[in-house]
PyMOL commands that place a pseudoatom at each C-alpha (Angstrom):
pseudoatom trace, name=CA, resn=MET, resi=1, chain=A, elem=C, hetatm=0, pos=[74.502, 27.331, 44.926]
pseudoatom trace, name=CA, resn=LYS, resi=2, chain=A, elem=C, hetatm=0, pos=[73.301, 28.257, 41.483]
pseudoatom trace, name=CA, resn=ARG, resi=3, chain=A, elem=C, hetatm=0, pos=[71.585, 24.861, 41.160]
pseudoatom trace, name=CA, resn=LEU, resi=4, chain=A, elem=C, hetatm=0, pos=[69.786, 25.360, 44.463]
pseudoatom trace, name=CA, resn=TYR, resi=5, chain=A, elem=C, hetatm=0, pos=[68.626, 28.794, 43.342]
pseudoatom trace, name=CA, resn=ILE, resi=6, chain=A, elem=C, hetatm=0, pos=[67.307, 27.390, 40.015]
pseudoatom trace, name=CA, resn=PHE, resi=7, chain=A, elem=C, hetatm=0, pos=[65.649, 24.479, 41.836]
pseudoatom trace, name=CA, resn=LEU, resi=8, chain=A, elem=C, hetatm=0, pos=[63.890, 26.837, 44.278]
pseudoatom trace, name=CA, resn=LEU, resi=9, chain=A, elem=C, hetatm=0, pos=[62.821, 29.138, 41.457]
pseudoatom trace, name=CA, resn=VAL, resi=10, chain=A, elem=C, hetatm=0, pos=[61.411, 26.248, 39.398]
pseudoatom trace, name=CA, resn=SER, resi=11, chain=A, elem=C, hetatm=0, pos=[59.702, 24.732, 42.464]
pseudoatom trace, name=CA, resn=ALA, resi=12, chain=A, elem=C, hetatm=0, pos=[58.116, 28.044, 43.443]
pseudoatom trace, name=CA, resn=SER, resi=13, chain=A, elem=C, hetatm=0, pos=[56.956, 28.607, 39.866]
pseudoatom trace, name=CA, resn=LEU, resi=14, chain=A, elem=C, hetatm=0, pos=[55.484, 25.109, 39.683]
pseudoatom trace, name=CA, resn=ILE, resi=15, chain=A, elem=C, hetatm=0, pos=[53.639, 25.573, 42.988]
pseudoatom trace, name=CA, resn=LEU, resi=16, chain=A, elem=C, hetatm=0, pos=[52.328, 28.934, 41.814]
pseudoatom trace, name=CA, resn=VAL, resi=17, chain=A, elem=C, hetatm=0, pos=[51.097, 27.464, 38.518]
pseudoatom trace, name=CA, resn=MET, resi=18, chain=A, elem=C, hetatm=0, pos=[49.428, 24.471, 40.205]
pseudoatom trace, name=CA, resn=THR, resi=19, chain=A, elem=C, hetatm=0, pos=[47.762, 26.642, 42.822]
pseudoatom trace, name=CA, resn=SER, resi=20, chain=A, elem=C, hetatm=0, pos=[46.447, 29.092, 40.249]
pseudoatom trace, name=CA, resn=CYS, resi=21, chain=A, elem=C, hetatm=0, pos=[45.082, 26.218, 38.147]
pseudoatom trace, name=CA, resn=ALA, resi=22, chain=A, elem=C, hetatm=0, pos=[42.649, 25.177, 40.881]
pseudoatom trace, name=CA, resn=LYS, resi=23, chain=A, elem=C, hetatm=0, pos=[39.026, 25.404, 39.770]
pseudoatom trace, name=CA, resn=LYS, resi=24, chain=A, elem=C, hetatm=0, pos=[36.859, 27.804, 41.760]
pseudoatom trace, name=CA, resn=CYS, resi=25, chain=A, elem=C, hetatm=0, pos=[33.376, 26.392, 42.369]
pseudoatom trace, name=CA, resn=ASP, resi=26, chain=A, elem=C, hetatm=0, pos=[30.287, 28.593, 42.199]
pseudoatom trace, name=CA, resn=ASP, resi=27, chain=A, elem=C, hetatm=0, pos=[29.165, 30.041, 45.517]
pseudoatom trace, name=CA, resn=PHE, resi=28, chain=A, elem=C, hetatm=0, pos=[26.307, 28.292, 47.295]
pseudoatom trace, name=CA, resn=ASP, resi=29, chain=A, elem=C, hetatm=0, pos=[23.004, 29.961, 46.369]
pseudoatom trace, name=CA, resn=ASN, resi=30, chain=A, elem=C, hetatm=0, pos=[21.292, 30.626, 49.707]
pseudoatom trace, name=CA, resn=LYS, resi=31, chain=A, elem=C, hetatm=0, pos=[17.882, 31.071, 48.039]
pseudoatom trace, name=CA, resn=ILE, resi=32, chain=A, elem=C, hetatm=0, pos=[17.470, 27.279, 47.851]
pseudoatom trace, name=CA, resn=ILE, resi=33, chain=A, elem=C, hetatm=0, pos=[16.865, 27.101, 51.614]
pseudoatom trace, name=CA, resn=ASP, resi=34, chain=A, elem=C, hetatm=0, pos=[13.638, 29.096, 51.156]
pseudoatom trace, name=CA, resn=TRP, resi=35, chain=A, elem=C, hetatm=0, pos=[12.056, 25.910, 49.790]
pseudoatom trace, name=CA, resn=MET, resi=36, chain=A, elem=C, hetatm=0, pos=[12.710, 23.987, 53.007]
pseudoatom trace, name=CA, resn=PRO, resi=37, chain=A, elem=C, hetatm=0, pos=[13.153, 26.648, 55.695]
pseudoatom trace, name=CA, resn=TYR, resi=38, chain=A, elem=C, hetatm=0, pos=[13.933, 24.134, 58.430]
pseudoatom trace, name=CA, resn=LYS, resi=39, chain=A, elem=C, hetatm=0, pos=[16.835, 23.776, 60.807]
pseudoatom trace, name=CA, resn=THR, resi=40, chain=A, elem=C, hetatm=0, pos=[17.772, 20.831, 63.003]
pseudoatom trace, name=CA, resn=ASN, resi=41, chain=A, elem=C, hetatm=0, pos=[15.195, 20.102, 65.759]
pseudoatom trace, name=CA, resn=ASP, resi=42, chain=A, elem=C, hetatm=0, pos=[12.388, 22.123, 64.129]
pseudoatom trace, name=CA, resn=LYS, resi=43, chain=A, elem=C, hetatm=0, pos=[8.932, 20.578, 64.564]
pseudoatom trace, name=CA, resn=ILE, resi=44, chain=A, elem=C, hetatm=0, pos=[6.400, 20.455, 61.736]
pseudoatom trace, name=CA, resn=VAL, resi=45, chain=A, elem=C, hetatm=0, pos=[2.894, 19.367, 62.704]
pseudoatom trace, name=CA, resn=VAL, resi=46, chain=A, elem=C, hetatm=0, pos=[0.782, 17.687, 60.035]
pseudoatom trace, name=CA, resn=SER, resi=47, chain=A, elem=C, hetatm=0, pos=[-2.769, 16.383, 60.268]
pseudoatom trace, name=CA, resn=GLN, resi=48, chain=A, elem=C, hetatm=0, pos=[-4.906, 13.814, 58.504]
pseudoatom trace, name=CA, resn=ASN, resi=49, chain=A, elem=C, hetatm=0, pos=[-8.606, 13.332, 59.248]
pseudoatom trace, name=CA, resn=GLY, resi=50, chain=A, elem=C, hetatm=0, pos=[-8.161, 14.785, 62.743]
pseudoatom trace, name=CA, resn=ASP, resi=51, chain=A, elem=C, hetatm=0, pos=[-5.029, 12.724, 63.522]
pseudoatom trace, name=CA, resn=MET, resi=52, chain=A, elem=C, hetatm=0, pos=[-1.896, 14.743, 64.245]
pseudoatom trace, name=CA, resn=ASP, resi=53, chain=A, elem=C, hetatm=0, pos=[1.719, 13.807, 63.637]
pseudoatom trace, name=CA, resn=THR, resi=54, chain=A, elem=C, hetatm=0, pos=[4.841, 15.822, 64.376]
pseudoatom trace, name=CA, resn=LEU, resi=55, chain=A, elem=C, hetatm=0, pos=[7.795, 15.685, 62.032]
pseudoatom trace, name=CA, resn=THR, resi=56, chain=A, elem=C, hetatm=0, pos=[11.146, 16.519, 63.634]
pseudoatom trace, name=CA, resn=VAL, resi=57, chain=A, elem=C, hetatm=0, pos=[14.033, 17.803, 61.541]
pseudoatom trace, name=CA, resn=ASN, resi=58, chain=A, elem=C, hetatm=0, pos=[16.869, 15.406, 62.348]
pseudoatom trace, name=CA, resn=TYR, resi=59, chain=A, elem=C, hetatm=0, pos=[19.383, 17.285, 60.248]
pseudoatom trace, name=CA, resn=SER, resi=60, chain=A, elem=C, hetatm=0, pos=[19.538, 20.178, 57.835]
pseudoatom trace, name=CA, resn=GLU, resi=61, chain=A, elem=C, hetatm=0, pos=[22.931, 20.438, 56.149]
pseudoatom trace, name=CA, resn=ILE, resi=62, chain=A, elem=C, hetatm=0, pos=[24.660, 22.207, 53.303]
pseudoatom trace, name=CA, resn=TYR, resi=63, chain=A, elem=C, hetatm=0, pos=[27.483, 20.441, 51.467]
pseudoatom trace, name=CA, resn=HIS, resi=64, chain=A, elem=C, hetatm=0, pos=[29.686, 22.773, 49.461]
pseudoatom trace, name=CA, resn=THR, resi=65, chain=A, elem=C, hetatm=0, pos=[33.088, 22.721, 47.778]
pseudoatom trace, name=CA, resn=ASP, resi=66, chain=A, elem=C, hetatm=0, pos=[34.878, 26.054, 47.379]
pseudoatom trace, name=CA, resn=LYS, resi=67, chain=A, elem=C, hetatm=0, pos=[37.489, 24.906, 44.882]
pseudoatom trace, name=CA, resn=ILE, resi=68, chain=A, elem=C, hetatm=0, pos=[39.007, 21.848, 43.303]
pseudoatom trace, name=CA, resn=ALA, resi=69, chain=A, elem=C, hetatm=0, pos=[42.755, 21.461, 43.385]
pseudoatom trace, name=CA, resn=PHE, resi=70, chain=A, elem=C, hetatm=0, pos=[44.740, 21.005, 40.179]
pseudoatom trace, name=CA, resn=GLY, resi=71, chain=A, elem=C, hetatm=0, pos=[44.694, 17.433, 38.898]
pseudoatom trace, name=CA, resn=VAL, resi=72, chain=A, elem=C, hetatm=0, pos=[42.040, 16.175, 41.319]
pseudoatom trace, name=CA, resn=LYS, resi=73, chain=A, elem=C, hetatm=0, pos=[39.228, 14.180, 39.730]
pseudoatom trace, name=CA, resn=CYS, resi=74, chain=A, elem=C, hetatm=0, pos=[36.089, 15.285, 41.542]
pseudoatom trace, name=CA, resn=ALA, resi=75, chain=A, elem=C, hetatm=0, pos=[33.217, 17.694, 41.053]
pseudoatom trace, name=CA, resn=CYS, resi=76, chain=A, elem=C, hetatm=0, pos=[31.986, 20.751, 42.890]
pseudoatom trace, name=CA, resn=GLU, resi=77, chain=A, elem=C, hetatm=0, pos=[29.531, 19.765, 45.640]
pseudoatom trace, name=CA, resn=ASP, resi=78, chain=A, elem=C, hetatm=0, pos=[26.632, 22.182, 46.076]
pseudoatom trace, name=CA, resn=SER, resi=79, chain=A, elem=C, hetatm=0, pos=[23.751, 20.461, 47.863]
pseudoatom trace, name=CA, resn=PHE, resi=80, chain=A, elem=C, hetatm=0, pos=[21.230, 21.033, 50.640]
pseudoatom trace, name=CA, resn=ILE, resi=81, chain=A, elem=C, hetatm=0, pos=[20.101, 17.879, 52.452]
pseudoatom trace, name=CA, resn=LEU, resi=82, chain=A, elem=C, hetatm=0, pos=[17.415, 17.418, 55.097]
pseudoatom trace, name=CA, resn=ASN, resi=83, chain=A, elem=C, hetatm=0, pos=[15.928, 14.540, 57.057]
pseudoatom trace, name=CA, resn=LEU, resi=84, chain=A, elem=C, hetatm=0, pos=[12.574, 14.697, 58.862]
pseudoatom trace, name=CA, resn=SER, resi=85, chain=A, elem=C, hetatm=0, pos=[10.853, 11.896, 60.730]
pseudoatom trace, name=CA, resn=SER, resi=86, chain=A, elem=C, hetatm=0, pos=[7.952, 11.034, 62.995]
pseudoatom trace, name=CA, resn=GLU, resi=87, chain=A, elem=C, hetatm=0, pos=[6.370, 7.821, 64.210]
pseudoatom trace, name=CA, resn=SER, resi=88, chain=A, elem=C, hetatm=0, pos=[4.701, 7.239, 60.825]
pseudoatom trace, name=CA, resn=LEU, resi=89, chain=A, elem=C, hetatm=0, pos=[6.713, 9.283, 58.305]
pseudoatom trace, name=CA, resn=HIS, resi=90, chain=A, elem=C, hetatm=0, pos=[10.382, 9.313, 57.344]
pseudoatom trace, name=CA, resn=ILE, resi=91, chain=A, elem=C, hetatm=0, pos=[11.374, 11.951, 54.766]
pseudoatom trace, name=CA, resn=ASP, resi=92, chain=A, elem=C, hetatm=0, pos=[14.747, 12.543, 53.082]
pseudoatom trace, name=CA, resn=ILE, resi=93, chain=A, elem=C, hetatm=0, pos=[15.042, 15.670, 50.944]
pseudoatom trace, name=CA, resn=ARG, resi=94, chain=A, elem=C, hetatm=0, pos=[17.950, 16.439, 48.643]
pseudoatom trace, name=CA, resn=PHE, resi=95, chain=A, elem=C, hetatm=0, pos=[18.553, 19.563, 46.599]
pseudoatom trace, name=CA, resn=ASN, resi=96, chain=A, elem=C, hetatm=0, pos=[21.472, 18.404, 44.446]
pseudoatom trace, name=CA, resn=ASP, resi=97, chain=A, elem=C, hetatm=0, pos=[22.314, 21.832, 43.027]
pseudoatom trace, name=CA, resn=SER, resi=98, chain=A, elem=C, hetatm=0, pos=[21.555, 25.070, 44.857]
pseudoatom trace, name=CA, resn=ARG, resi=99, chain=A, elem=C, hetatm=0, pos=[20.917, 26.835, 41.545]
pseudoatom trace, name=CA, resn=GLN, resi=100, chain=A, elem=C, hetatm=0, pos=[18.532, 24.307, 39.996]
pseudoatom trace, name=CA, resn=ILE, resi=101, chain=A, elem=C, hetatm=0, pos=[15.407, 23.345, 41.917]
pseudoatom trace, name=CA, resn=GLU, resi=102, chain=A, elem=C, hetatm=0, pos=[14.736, 20.798, 39.174]
pseudoatom trace, name=CA, resn=GLN, resi=103, chain=A, elem=C, hetatm=0, pos=[17.719, 18.818, 40.508]
pseudoatom trace, name=CA, resn=SER, resi=104, chain=A, elem=C, hetatm=0, pos=[15.937, 17.823, 43.710]
pseudoatom trace, name=CA, resn=ASP, resi=105, chain=A, elem=C, hetatm=0, pos=[14.034, 14.829, 45.015]
pseudoatom trace, name=CA, resn=ILE, resi=106, chain=A, elem=C, hetatm=0, pos=[12.249, 13.525, 48.100]
pseudoatom trace, name=CA, resn=VAL, resi=107, chain=A, elem=C, hetatm=0, pos=[12.102, 10.013, 49.527]
pseudoatom trace, name=CA, resn=ILE, resi=108, chain=A, elem=C, hetatm=0, pos=[9.198, 9.357, 51.901]
pseudoatom trace, name=CA, resn=ASN, resi=109, chain=A, elem=C, hetatm=0, pos=[8.922, 5.958, 53.610]
pseudoatom trace, name=CA, resn=ASP, resi=110, chain=A, elem=C, hetatm=0, pos=[11.036, 4.406, 50.817]
pseudoatom trace, name=CA, resn=VAL, resi=111, chain=A, elem=C, hetatm=0, pos=[8.935, 5.972, 48.027]
pseudoatom trace, name=CA, resn=TRP, resi=112, chain=A, elem=C, hetatm=0, pos=[10.988, 8.106, 45.631]
pseudoatom trace, name=CA, resn=LEU, resi=113, chain=A, elem=C, hetatm=0, pos=[9.392, 11.355, 44.403]
pseudoatom trace, name=CA, resn=GLU, resi=114, chain=A, elem=C, hetatm=0, pos=[11.048, 13.550, 41.805]
pseudoatom trace, name=CA, resn=TYR, resi=115, chain=A, elem=C, hetatm=0, pos=[10.651, 17.209, 40.963]
pseudoatom trace, name=CA, resn=PHE, resi=116, chain=A, elem=C, hetatm=0, pos=[7.584, 17.416, 38.727]
pseudoatom trace, name=CA, resn=GLU, resi=117, chain=A, elem=C, hetatm=0, pos=[6.580, 21.055, 38.222]
pseudoatom trace, name=CA, resn=HIS, resi=118, chain=A, elem=C, hetatm=0, pos=[6.796, 24.614, 39.509]
pseudoatom trace, name=CA, resn=LEU, resi=119, chain=A, elem=C, hetatm=0, pos=[3.449, 26.421, 39.848]
pseudoatom trace, name=CA, resn=ASP, resi=120, chain=A, elem=C, hetatm=0, pos=[2.645, 30.070, 40.432]
pseudoatom trace, name=CA, resn=THR, resi=121, chain=A, elem=C, hetatm=0, pos=[-0.517, 29.346, 42.461]
pseudoatom trace, name=CA, resn=LEU, resi=122, chain=A, elem=C, hetatm=0, pos=[-2.550, 26.411, 43.738]
pseudoatom trace, name=CA, resn=VAL, resi=123, chain=A, elem=C, hetatm=0, pos=[-5.540, 26.118, 46.073]
pseudoatom trace, name=CA, resn=ILE, resi=124, chain=A, elem=C, hetatm=0, pos=[-5.137, 23.444, 48.777]
pseudoatom trace, name=CA, resn=ASN, resi=125, chain=A, elem=C, hetatm=0, pos=[-8.036, 22.835, 51.202]
pseudoatom trace, name=CA, resn=GLY, resi=126, chain=A, elem=C, hetatm=0, pos=[-9.581, 26.176, 50.285]
pseudoatom trace, name=CA, resn=LYS, resi=127, chain=A, elem=C, hetatm=0, pos=[-6.389, 28.211, 50.766]
pseudoatom trace, name=CA, resn=ALA, resi=128, chain=A, elem=C, hetatm=0, pos=[-4.450, 29.746, 47.887]
pseudoatom trace, name=CA, resn=TYR, resi=129, chain=A, elem=C, hetatm=0, pos=[-0.674, 29.270, 47.935]
pseudoatom trace, name=CA, resn=SER, resi=130, chain=A, elem=C, hetatm=0, pos=[1.813, 30.886, 45.595]
pseudoatom trace, name=CA, resn=ASP, resi=131, chain=A, elem=C, hetatm=0, pos=[5.266, 29.893, 44.343]
pseudoatom trace, name=CA, resn=LEU, resi=132, chain=A, elem=C, hetatm=0, pos=[5.212, 26.146, 44.877]
pseudoatom trace, name=CA, resn=ILE, resi=133, chain=A, elem=C, hetatm=0, pos=[6.728, 22.973, 43.541]
pseudoatom trace, name=CA, resn=ILE, resi=134, chain=A, elem=C, hetatm=0, pos=[5.267, 19.517, 43.240]
pseudoatom trace, name=CA, resn=TYR, resi=135, chain=A, elem=C, hetatm=0, pos=[7.199, 16.296, 43.654]
pseudoatom trace, name=CA, resn=LYS, resi=136, chain=A, elem=C, hetatm=0, pos=[5.608, 13.238, 42.124]
pseudoatom trace, name=CA, resn=SER, resi=137, chain=A, elem=C, hetatm=0, pos=[6.194, 9.505, 42.127]
pseudoatom trace, name=CA, resn=ASN, resi=138, chain=A, elem=C, hetatm=0, pos=[6.768, 7.870, 38.757]
pseudoatom trace, name=CA, resn=ILE, resi=139, chain=A, elem=C, hetatm=0, pos=[5.216, 4.638, 40.024]
pseudoatom trace, name=CA, resn=ALA, resi=140, chain=A, elem=C, hetatm=0, pos=[1.454, 4.504, 39.443]
pseudoatom trace, name=CA, resn=SER, resi=141, chain=A, elem=C, hetatm=0, pos=[0.635, 2.294, 42.443]
pseudoatom trace, name=CA, resn=SER, resi=142, chain=A, elem=C, hetatm=0, pos=[2.905, 4.128, 44.859]
pseudoatom trace, name=CA, resn=ARG, resi=143, chain=A, elem=C, hetatm=0, pos=[1.765, 4.655, 48.468]
pseudoatom trace, name=CA, resn=TYR, resi=144, chain=A, elem=C, hetatm=0, pos=[2.690, 8.358, 48.204]
pseudoatom trace, name=CA, resn=GLU, resi=145, chain=A, elem=C, hetatm=0, pos=[1.734, 10.088, 44.977]
pseudoatom trace, name=CA, resn=LYS, resi=146, chain=A, elem=C, hetatm=0, pos=[2.975, 13.618, 45.525]
pseudoatom trace, name=CA, resn=ILE, resi=147, chain=A, elem=C, hetatm=0, pos=[4.348, 16.172, 47.958]
pseudoatom trace, name=CA, resn=ILE, resi=148, chain=A, elem=C, hetatm=0, pos=[3.618, 19.871, 47.622]
pseudoatom trace, name=CA, resn=VAL, resi=149, chain=A, elem=C, hetatm=0, pos=[6.213, 22.374, 48.819]
pseudoatom trace, name=CA, resn=VAL, resi=150, chain=A, elem=C, hetatm=0, pos=[5.606, 26.118, 49.110]
pseudoatom trace, name=CA, resn=LYS, resi=151, chain=A, elem=C, hetatm=0, pos=[8.448, 28.634, 49.122]
pseudoatom trace, name=CA, resn=SER, resi=152, chain=A, elem=C, hetatm=0, pos=[9.059, 30.111, 52.603]
pseudoatom trace, name=CA, resn=ILE, resi=153, chain=A, elem=C, hetatm=0, pos=[6.746, 27.542, 54.205]
pseudoatom trace, name=CA, resn=GLY, resi=154, chain=A, elem=C, hetatm=0, pos=[8.118, 24.124, 53.234]
pseudoatom trace, name=CA, resn=ILE, resi=155, chain=A, elem=C, hetatm=0, pos=[6.030, 20.959, 52.947]
pseudoatom trace, name=CA, resn=VAL, resi=156, chain=A, elem=C, hetatm=0, pos=[2.316, 21.802, 52.975]
pseudoatom trace, name=CA, resn=SER, resi=157, chain=A, elem=C, hetatm=0, pos=[0.797, 18.549, 51.732]
pseudoatom trace, name=CA, resn=ILE, resi=158, chain=A, elem=C, hetatm=0, pos=[1.717, 14.875, 51.449]
pseudoatom trace, name=CA, resn=ILE, resi=159, chain=A, elem=C, hetatm=0, pos=[-0.758, 13.038, 49.242]
pseudoatom trace, name=CA, resn=GLY, resi=160, chain=A, elem=C, hetatm=0, pos=[-1.014, 9.270, 49.126]
pseudoatom trace, name=CA, resn=ASP, resi=161, chain=A, elem=C, hetatm=0, pos=[-3.438, 6.744, 47.708]
pseudoatom trace, name=CA, resn=ARG, resi=162, chain=A, elem=C, hetatm=0, pos=[-5.322, 6.468, 51.027]
pseudoatom trace, name=CA, resn=GLU, resi=163, chain=A, elem=C, hetatm=0, pos=[-4.028, 9.420, 53.006]
pseudoatom trace, name=CA, resn=GLU, resi=164, chain=A, elem=C, hetatm=0, pos=[-3.415, 13.138, 52.802]
pseudoatom trace, name=CA, resn=TRP, resi=165, chain=A, elem=C, hetatm=0, pos=[-1.322, 14.919, 55.395]
pseudoatom trace, name=CA, resn=THR, resi=166, chain=A, elem=C, hetatm=0, pos=[-1.491, 18.715, 55.517]
pseudoatom trace, name=CA, resn=ILE, resi=167, chain=A, elem=C, hetatm=0, pos=[0.551, 21.169, 57.526]
pseudoatom trace, name=CA, resn=THR, resi=168, chain=A, elem=C, hetatm=0, pos=[-1.246, 22.761, 60.491]
pseudoatom trace, name=CA, resn=ASP, resi=169, chain=A, elem=C, hetatm=0, pos=[0.861, 25.950, 60.675]
pseudoatom trace, name=CA, resn=ASP, resi=170, chain=A, elem=C, hetatm=0, pos=[1.457, 27.374, 57.235]
pseudoatom trace, name=CA, resn=ALA, resi=171, chain=A, elem=C, hetatm=0, pos=[2.904, 30.691, 58.388]
pseudoatom trace, name=CA, resn=LEU, resi=172, chain=A, elem=C, hetatm=0, pos=[5.811, 32.013, 56.356]
pseudoatom trace, name=CA, resn=LYS, resi=173, chain=A, elem=C, hetatm=0, pos=[9.191, 31.090, 57.802]
pseudoatom trace, name=CA, resn=GLN, resi=174, chain=A, elem=C, hetatm=0, pos=[12.477, 32.843, 57.418]
pseudoatom trace, name=CA, resn=ILE, resi=175, chain=A, elem=C, hetatm=0, pos=[15.693, 31.031, 58.124]
pseudoatom trace, name=CA, resn=GLU, resi=176, chain=A, elem=C, hetatm=0, pos=[19.243, 32.267, 58.132]
pseudoatom trace, name=CA, resn=ILE, resi=177, chain=A, elem=C, hetatm=0, pos=[21.992, 30.359, 56.377]
pseudoatom trace, name=CA, resn=SER, resi=178, chain=A, elem=C, hetatm=0, pos=[23.864, 30.315, 59.703]
pseudoatom trace, name=CA, resn=ASP, resi=179, chain=A, elem=C, hetatm=0, pos=[21.005, 28.208, 61.177]
pseudoatom trace, name=CA, resn=ILE, resi=180, chain=A, elem=C, hetatm=0, pos=[21.979, 25.306, 58.918]
pseudoatom trace, name=CA, resn=GLU, resi=181, chain=A, elem=C, hetatm=0, pos=[25.055, 23.164, 59.467]
pseudoatom trace, name=CA, resn=PHE, resi=182, chain=A, elem=C, hetatm=0, pos=[27.638, 23.911, 56.778]
pseudoatom trace, name=CA, resn=MET, resi=183, chain=A, elem=C, hetatm=0, pos=[29.704, 20.907, 55.720]
pseudoatom trace, name=CA, resn=GLY, resi=184, chain=A, elem=C, hetatm=0, pos=[32.664, 22.012, 53.652]
pseudoatom trace, name=CA, resn=VAL, resi=185, chain=A, elem=C, hetatm=0, pos=[33.652, 19.335, 51.151]
pseudoatom trace, name=CA, resn=ASP, resi=186, chain=A, elem=C, hetatm=0, pos=[37.353, 19.169, 50.339]
pseudoatom trace, name=CA, resn=CYS, resi=187, chain=A, elem=C, hetatm=0, pos=[38.322, 18.104, 46.895]
for i in range(1, 187): cmd.bond("trace and resi %d" % i, "trace and resi %d" % (i + 1))
show_as sticks, trace
zoom trace
């Protein structure tokens, strides 16, 4: 009986130690969604020389890990991922860390664009925008050179070597975190 008692005590202590040694991941920073305030099935109309195209948000998802168990070899997941497409454009957007906008990139029709710079203001087609980021291709002869994203609006301009798509409705958008599918990542 004494052995059973010692065994239970040691087992309970070991479980307590292992459970308390789990690493708590940082909370997801909801402010990142302000850069792409889109939820699944949203429509974004863009135009180019009088031609219109409608991007549909196929998915808008958050991947987040709350904690990592003791002894598990993985990292905290903290990303916001979106996919938009139309007949002529296919866009994948990935914010790899909700706290660092610099850790984001966009792929448009197989052209990779990386975070380039954060600007306070910029005039696009005669309209001044504030708080924006620019994604740029590192390939000089790329079909798409840059994408401009404005906080609380989303994509406002897609600039290519022979084309420039601009958003038709640049009204500020507000989205709730509950509007985006939350994908808990176990680790």
